[in-house]
C-alpha positions in Angstrom: -21.2 -21.1 40.6 -17.8 -21.2 39.1 -19.0 -23.5 36.3 -21.9 -21.1 35.4 -19.4 -18.2 35.4 -17.1 -20.1 33.0 -20.1 -21.0 30.7 -21.1 -17.3 30.7 -17.7 -16.2 29.7 -17.6 -18.9 27.0 -20.9 -17.7 25.5 -19.7 -14.1 25.4 -16.5 -15.2 23.7 -18.4 -17.3 21.1 -20.7 -14.4 20.3 -17.7 -12.0 20.0 -15.9 -14.3 17.6 -19.0 -14.8 15.4 -19.8 -11.1 15.1 -16.3 -9.8 15.4 -16.0 -8.8 11.7 -19.1 -6.7 11.9 -17.9 -5.0 15.1 -14.6 -4.1 13.5 -16.3 -2.3 10.5 -19.6 -1.2 12.1 -22.3 0.1 9.8 -19.7 1.4 7.3 -18.6 -2.0 6.0 -19.4 -2.5 2.3 -21.1 -5.9 1.8 -19.5 -8.0 -1.0 -19.8 -11.3 -2.8 -19.3 -14.3 -0.6 -20.2 -12.6 2.7 -22.6 -14.4 5.0 -25.4 -12.2 6.4 -27.6 -12.8 9.4 -30.9 -11.0 8.8 -33.6 -10.8 11.4 -37.0 -9.0 11.6 -38.2 -8.3 15.2 -41.2 -10.6 16.0 -41.1 -12.4 12.6 -39.3 -15.7 13.0 -40.1 -16.7 9.4 -38.2 -13.7 8.1 -35.1 -14.5 10.1 -32.5 -16.0 7.7 -28.8 -16.6 7.2 -27.8 -16.0 3.5 -24.6 -15.9 1.5 -24.2 -13.1 -1.0 -24.1 -14.7 -4.5 -21.4 -13.9 -7.1 -23.9 -11.6 -8.8 -24.1 -9.5 -5.6 -27.7 -10.7 -4.9 -29.4 -12.4 -2.0 -32.9 -14.0 -1.8 -35.1 -13.3 1.2 -38.6 -14.5 2.1 -41.4 -12.1 1.3 -38.9 -9.8 -0.4 -37.3 -11.9 -3.2 -34.0 -10.9 -4.7 -32.1 -7.9 -3.4 -28.9 -6.4 -4.7 -26.6 -6.0 -1.7 -23.1 -5.9 -3.0 -21.4 -2.6 -2.5 -23.8 -1.2 0.1 -23.4 -0.8 3.8 -25.1 -2.8 6.5 -27.1 0.2 7.6 -28.2 0.9 4.0 -29.3 -2.7 3.6 -31.4 -2.5 6.8 -33.1 0.5 5.3 -33.7 -1.2 2.0 -35.2 -4.3 3.6 -37.4 -2.3 6.0 -38.9 -0.4 3.0 -39.4 -3.6 1.0 -41.1 -5.3 4.0 -43.7 -2.6 4.7 -46.3 -4.4 2.6 -46.0 -7.5 4.8 -45.0 -6.3 8.2 -46.2 -3.2 10.2 -43.3 -1.0 11.1 -40.6 -3.7 10.4 -37.5 -3.6 12.6 -34.7 -5.2 10.5 -31.3 -6.1 11.9 -28.4 -7.2 9.6 -25.1 -8.7 10.9 -22.2 -9.7 8.8 -21.4 -13.1 10.2 -18.6 -14.1 7.8 -16.5 -11.6 5.8 -14.8 -12.8 2.6 -14.9 -9.5 0.8 -12.2 -7.8 2.7 -9.0 -8.2 0.7 -6.6 -5.9 -1.1 -4.1 -7.2 -3.7 -0.4 -6.4 -4.0 1.2 -7.1 -7.4 4.2 -6.0 -9.5 7.7 -7.3 -10.1 9.2 -5.1 -7.4 7.5 -7.0 -4.6 6.3 -10.5 -3.7 2.7 -10.6 -4.9 0.2 -11.2 -2.1 -3.3 -10.8 -0.8 -3.9 -8.9 2.4 -7.0 -9.0 4.5 -8.4 -5.8 5.9 -9.5 -6.8 9.4 -9.8 -3.1 10.3 -9.5 0.2 8.6 -6.1 0.2 7.1 -4.0 2.9 5.3 -1.6 2.6 2.4 1.3 3.3 4.7 0.3 0.4 7.0 0.2 -2.0 4.1 3.5 -0.8 2.7 5.1 -1.4 6.1 3.7 -5.0 6.2 5.0 -5.6 2.7 8.5 -4.4 3.8 8.5 -6.8 6.7 7.4 -9.7 4.5 10.0 -9.0 1.9 13.0 -8.6 4.0 12.4 -11.0 6.9 14.9 -8.9 8.9 17.9 -10.1 6.8 18.2 -6.8 5.0 15.7 -4.2 6.1 16.6 -1.9 3.1 16.3 -4.5 0.3 12.6 -3.7 -0.5 13.3 0.0 -0.6 16.2 -0.4 -3.0 14.6 -2.7 -5.5 11.0 -1.3 -5.7 10.3 1.7 -7.9 8.2 3.6 -5.5 7.9 6.6 -7.8 6.1 4.5 -10.4 3.9 2.7 -7.9 0.2 3.3 -7.7 -3.1 2.2 -6.2 -5.8 1.1 -8.6 -9.5 1.3 -7.6 -12.3 0.5 -9.9 -9.9 0.8 -12.9 -8.6 4.2 -11.9 -5.4 5.3 -10.3 -6.3 7.0 -7.0 -2.7 7.3 -5.7 0.6 7.5 -7.5 4.2 7.7 -6.2 4.8 6.2 -2.8 8.3 7.6 -2.3 7.5 10.6 -0.1 5.1 8.6 2.0 7.4 5.7 2.7 10.8 7.2 2.5 10.2 10.7 3.9 7.3 10.0 6.3 5.1 12.5 4.6 1.8 11.2 5.8 -0.2 13.9 4.1 -0.5 11.6 1.1 -1.6 8.6 3.2 -5.2 7.4 2.9 -7.5 4.5 3.8 -7.6 1.5 1.5 -10.9 0.1 0.3 -11.9 -3.5 -0.4 -10.5 -4.9 -3.7 -7.9 -2.1 -4.1 -4.9 -3.2 -6.2 -1.4 -1.9 -5.1 1.0 -2.0 -8.0 4.7 -1.9 -7.2 7.1 -2.3 -10.2 10.8 -3.2 -9.9 13.3 -0.5 -10.5 14.6 -1.1 -14.0 18.0 0.4 -13.2 18.7 0.5 -9.5 22.4 1.4 -9.5 24.4 4.6 -9.7 27.8 4.1 -11.3 30.9 6.0 -10.2 34.0 5.8 -12.3 37.0 7.8 -13.4 39.4 9.4 -11.0 38.0 7.9 -7.7 39.9 5.5 -5.5 37.4 2.6 -5.8 35.1 2.9 -8.9 31.9 1.1 -8.1 28.2 0.7 -8.7 26.1 1.9 -5.8 22.6 0.8 -4.8 20.4 3.8 -5.5 18.5 5.3 -2.6 16.3 8.4 -2.5 18.4 11.5 -1.5 21.7 10.1 -2.9 23.8 13.1 -4.0 26.8 13.2 -6.3 29.2 14.1 -3.4 27.8 11.2 -1.3 28.3 8.8 -4.3 31.9 10.0 -4.8 32.6 9.5 -1.0 31.2 6.0 -1.2 33.8 5.3 -4.0 36.5 6.3 -1.5 36.8 9.9 -2.8 39.0 11.5 -5.4 42.4 10.3 -6.5 45.3 12.7 -6.5 44.8 13.1 -10.2 41.2 14.0 -10.1 40.0 17.3 -11.6 37.4 18.0 -8.9 35.8 20.8 -10.8 35.4 18.5 -13.9 32.8 16.0 -12.8 30.1 14.9 -15.2 26.8 13.1 -14.6 25.6 11.2 -17.6 21.9 10.6 -17.5 19.2 9.2 -19.8 16.2 11.6 -19.7 13.2 11.7 -22.0 14.9 9.3 -24.4 17.9 11.5 -24.7 21.4 11.4 -23.2 22.1 14.4 -20.9 25.4 15.5 -19.4 25.3 17.5 -16.2 28.5 19.2 -15.2 29.4 19.4 -11.5 32.1 21.6 -9.9 32.8 19.5 -6.9 35.7 21.5 -5.7 33.5 24.6 -5.4 31.1 22.5 -3.4 33.7 21.1 -1.0 35.8 24.3 -0.5 33.2 27.0 -0.9 30.1 25.2 0.2 28.3 25.8 -3.1 25.4 23.4 -2.4 23.8 23.9 -5.8 26.6 21.7 -7.2 25.5 18.8 -5.0 23.2 17.3 -7.6 20.6 14.7 -6.6 21.3 11.5 -8.5 18.8 9.2 -10.2 18.9 5.4 -10.9 21.1 4.7 -13.8 23.2 7.8 -13.5 26.9 7.5 -14.4 29.2 9.8 -12.3 32.5 10.4 -14.2 35.4 12.1 -12.5 37.9 13.3 -15.0 41.6 13.2 -14.6 44.2 15.9 -15.1 47.9 16.6 -14.5 49.2 18.4 -11.4 
């Protein structure tokens, strides 16, 4: 009895493994080139076949001939085959299972990330893939490295030659999931490297330095990271030099008013490549 029980469990396991991809996606999975399909027609053994989708997106089936299947769902294919078989079988009952999925990949490219191919074994969102990319990139040595080098604002998802999502910064850095969405097979995620990823603090600060840019970095935070003002600093004479629209822009900051009077409008958000210059003056 125990042997029979074990054989029964083994059979169930084998069946689950064989048809697991189809169970994950259900009828909504889009068939693609290279997939292997198990097609059966109830009561018609001669019409039960296992076929692989050709690179041209077609399959060949007895009594039906060539059928375009790439890009349609399993449910839709069952309907198409049922309609095509009506001339040969009375009330055909067609079942399609995806036995082997090869058309389930998304692609990650760009100099701001290690290029890779990710398999969609279930419905997956952009945020989930970005989280996986971060784990792959950092390997726990520096969990912030990926965020500092990738230009999330210029990143995008390409689908069928069109950008369907741009700017990942709010999604990944602020947790704003309103911009999250499900990825589709063959989506391309492009993540460029940040061309200038530092903010430079110089002038009358204790330790002039270049700081790794991060979203939300303010002028006061940058000055504090440079160990604050020297005793010669003119705190109301701070200038941010920025390249904007092909032109050099100077933004004046009255840091003393910010610190003493709480004038938050002076706490300017910095951008990559900014130079924060604290001017000196006499007592």
